C-alpha positions in Angstrom: 201.6 51.7 92.8 201.1 53.9 95.8 203.4 53.4 98.9 201.9 51.9 102.0 201.7 54.6 104.8 204.3 54.4 107.6 203.6 52.3 110.6 204.0 53.7 114.1 207.6 52.7 114.3 208.5 54.4 111.1 206.4 57.5 112.0 208.2 57.7 115.2 211.6 57.8 113.3 210.3 60.4 110.9 209.2 62.7 113.7 212.8 62.6 115.1 214.0 64.0 111.7 211.6 67.0 111.7 214.4 69.6 112.4 216.7 68.0 109.9 216.9 70.6 107.0 219.1 68.5 104.8 217.4 68.4 101.4 217.7 64.7 101.0 216.3 63.9 104.4 213.6 66.6 104.1 212.4 65.0 100.7 212.3 61.5 102.3 210.3 62.7 105.3 207.9 64.8 103.2 207.3 61.9 100.8 206.6 59.4 103.6 204.3 61.7 105.5 202.3 62.3 102.3 201.4 58.7 102.4 199.3 59.2 105.5 196.9 61.6 103.6 197.7 64.7 105.6 196.4 63.7 108.9 198.0 61.8 111.6 196.0 63.0 114.5 194.6 59.6 115.4 198.1 58.0 115.8 200.1 61.0 116.9 199.0 61.4 120.6 200.9 58.3 121.7 204.1 59.7 120.4 203.6 63.5 120.5 204.9 64.1 124.0 208.3 64.6 122.7 207.4 67.3 120.1 207.9 70.9 121.0 205.8 73.7 119.3 208.2 74.6 116.5 208.4 70.8 115.6 204.6 70.6 115.5 204.5 73.6 113.2 207.1 71.9 110.9 205.0 68.8 111.0 201.8 70.7 110.2 203.6 72.3 107.2 204.9 69.0 105.9 201.3 67.4 106.1 199.7 70.4 104.3 200.5 69.3 100.7 198.7 66.0 101.1 195.7 67.8 102.4 195.8 70.1 99.5 195.8 67.3 97.1 193.0 65.5 98.7 190.8 68.7 98.7 191.5 69.1 95.1 190.7 65.5 94.2 187.5 65.1 96.3 186.2 68.6 95.4 186.4 67.9 91.5 185.0 64.5 91.3 182.3 64.3 88.6 179.0 65.9 89.5 180.4 67.3 92.7 182.1 70.7 92.1 179.9 71.4 89.0 176.5 70.4 90.6 174.1 73.3 91.9 173.6 72.7 95.6 170.0 73.8 95.5 168.6 72.5 98.7 170.9 69.6 99.1 172.0 69.8 102.7 174.0 66.7 102.5 176.2 67.9 99.7 176.4 71.3 101.4 177.7 69.7 104.6 180.0 67.3 102.7 181.7 70.4 101.0 182.1 72.0 104.4 183.5 68.8 105.8 186.2 68.7 102.9 187.2 72.3 103.8 187.3 71.4 107.5 189.6 68.6 106.8 191.9 70.7 104.7 192.0 73.5 107.2 192.8 71.0 110.1 196.4 71.1 111.2 196.7 67.2 110.7 197.9 66.6 114.2 195.3 67.8 116.7 192.9 65.0 117.8 189.2 66.0 117.3 185.9 65.0 116.2 185.0 65.1 112.4 182.6 67.8 111.5 179.4 65.6 111.1 180.1 64.1 114.4 180.8 67.3 116.1 177.5 68.7 114.7 175.6 65.6 115.9 176.9 65.9 119.4 176.2 69.7 119.5 172.5 69.1 118.4 172.1 66.4 121.2 173.6 68.9 123.6 171.1 71.4 122.5 168.1 69.2 123.0 169.4 68.2 126.5 169.4 71.9 127.3 165.8 72.5 126.1 166.1 73.6 122.5 162.7 72.8 121.2 162.5 75.4 118.5 164.8 77.9 116.7 164.6 80.5 119.3 165.5 78.2 122.1 168.4 77.0 119.9 169.5 80.5 119.5 169.5 81.3 123.2 171.5 78.0 123.9 174.0 78.6 121.2 174.6 82.3 121.5 172.9 84.0 124.5 174.3 81.4 126.8 177.7 81.5 125.3 178.2 78.0 123.7 179.3 79.7 120.6 180.9 83.3 120.6 182.1 85.9 118.1 185.8 85.5 117.3 186.6 89.2 117.3 190.2 88.6 118.2 191.0 86.6 115.2 188.4 87.7 112.8 190.4 86.9 109.6 191.7 83.6 110.8 191.1 80.8 108.2 190.1 78.5 110.9 186.8 80.3 111.2 185.9 78.5 108.1 186.8 75.1 109.7 183.5 74.4 111.3 184.8 71.5 113.2 187.4 73.7 114.8 184.7 76.3 115.5 182.6 73.9 117.4 185.5 72.6 119.3 186.8 76.1 120.2 183.3 77.7 120.5 184.3 80.6 118.2 183.9 81.7 114.6 183.0 84.7 112.3 179.5 85.8 111.4 179.0 83.2 108.6 180.6 80.4 110.4 178.4 80.8 113.4 175.4 81.3 111.2 176.0 78.2 109.2 176.4 76.0 112.3 173.1 77.4 113.7 171.5 76.4 110.4 173.1 72.9 110.4 172.1 72.1 113.9 168.6 73.5 113.1 168.4 71.2 110.1 169.3 68.1 112.4 166.5 69.2 114.9 163.8 69.9 112.3 163.9 73.7 112.7 163.6 76.2 109.8 166.5 78.5 109.9 167.4 80.6 106.8 170.6 82.4 105.9 170.7 86.0 104.9 173.6 87.1 102.7 173.6 90.7 104.2 176.3 93.0 102.6 179.4 92.9 104.7 177.8 90.6 107.3 175.8 87.4 107.6 172.5 87.0 109.4 169.9 84.4 109.9 166.1 84.3 109.8 163.7 82.5 112.0 159.9 82.6 112.5 158.2 83.3 115.9 154.4 83.3 115.9 154.3 83.9 112.2 156.7 86.8 112.4 160.0 86.8 110.8 162.9 87.6 113.1 166.5 88.5 112.1 169.2 86.8 114.2 172.7 88.3 114.4 174.6 85.2 115.6 177.9 87.4 115.9 176.2 89.6 118.3 175.2 86.9 120.9 172.2 85.9 118.8 170.6 89.3 119.1 167.2 89.3 117.4 165.6 92.2 115.3 162.2 92.6 113.8 162.4 92.1 110.0 159.5 94.5 109.6 161.2 97.2 111.5 164.5 96.8 109.9 163.0 96.9 106.3 160.8 99.9 106.9 161.9 102.6 104.4 162.2 105.0 107.4 165.0 103.0 108.7 168.7 103.9 108.3 169.5 100.9 106.1 169.8 101.5 102.3 167.7 99.8 99.7 170.4 97.0 99.0 170.3 96.1 102.7 166.7 96.1 103.1 166.3 93.9 100.0 168.9 91.4 101.3 167.0 91.1 104.6 164.0 89.9 102.8 165.7 87.3 100.6 167.0 83.8 101.7 170.6 82.9 100.7 170.8 79.7 98.7 173.2 77.1 100.0 175.5 77.5 97.1 175.5 81.3 97.7 176.7 80.6 101.2 179.3 78.3 100.1 180.7 80.8 97.6 180.7 83.4 100.3 182.7 80.9 102.7 185.2 80.4 99.8 185.6 84.1 99.2 186.3 84.6 102.9 188.9 82.0 102.9 190.7 83.4 99.8 190.7 86.8 101.7 192.1 85.2 104.8 194.9 83.3 102.9 195.7 86.6 100.9 196.2 88.4 104.3 198.5 85.6 105.3 200.4 85.7 102.0 199.7 82.0 101.4 199.6 82.2 97.6 199.4 78.5 96.9 196.2 78.1 99.2 194.7 81.4 97.6 195.1 79.6 94.2 193.6 76.3 95.4 190.5 77.8 97.0 190.0 79.9 93.9 189.9 76.7 91.9 187.2 75.5 94.4 185.2 78.8 94.0 185.5 78.8 90.1 184.2 75.2 90.0 180.9 76.5 91.6 180.7 80.1 90.3 177.6 80.7 88.3 176.2 77.4 89.1 174.8 77.6 92.7 173.7 81.1 93.1 
């Protein structure tokens, strides 16, 4: 039988024991915190004022095993990890939400991914986004979302709720947010799995344009880029003419996460994300 989660009184007592490294105490604290599911952000603010930064880092670490467990359990439910995504945007976003919840520190109060995307879509409409190009201008040219050049390999670039809140991400994070907002607003925005980069494609007056979300939404003519006289090689030109399937995009996000965790020497998380990737490999490309 599962233990009931701690109430606010017990949680407050547990927080006072965060710096106690006695094995017996640490075991009890870890076990009781696991009962909250790895996220206490909605109940923590009222009692967080007494926590310093080292204590917050300890708390985040103690909550992480529960988030790992939840990701593994939710990702591998029947028909979930093994199903091809195809054009299933709902399933695609659901997987991204699971990754977002896992990557969250468990203590920062923020909006869930779907709510954050809904609000960003509303914000875009209020700022005159009536098509994919206007959305590009709002998100990238006007600086609502920016390239995270400082922390390019930060795992949080794959936590799209964090990216929306902080306004930064890597190329694929920015591109996927662009696509998801476009999907909400009825705009056609395609992903392009370019070698070493991620781009998007929109149509303007019947002409395909390539959007580099990481370069402030800079646009390029697909016709010019794919011309044989251009400096791009054959592989790059071919990639620009194809649209990335949602499953291919998800696999690329997972591979980015694996690389990010390897750089941080977080072996347990490398192994976990490899499980997620391997559950999809060969099924969604």
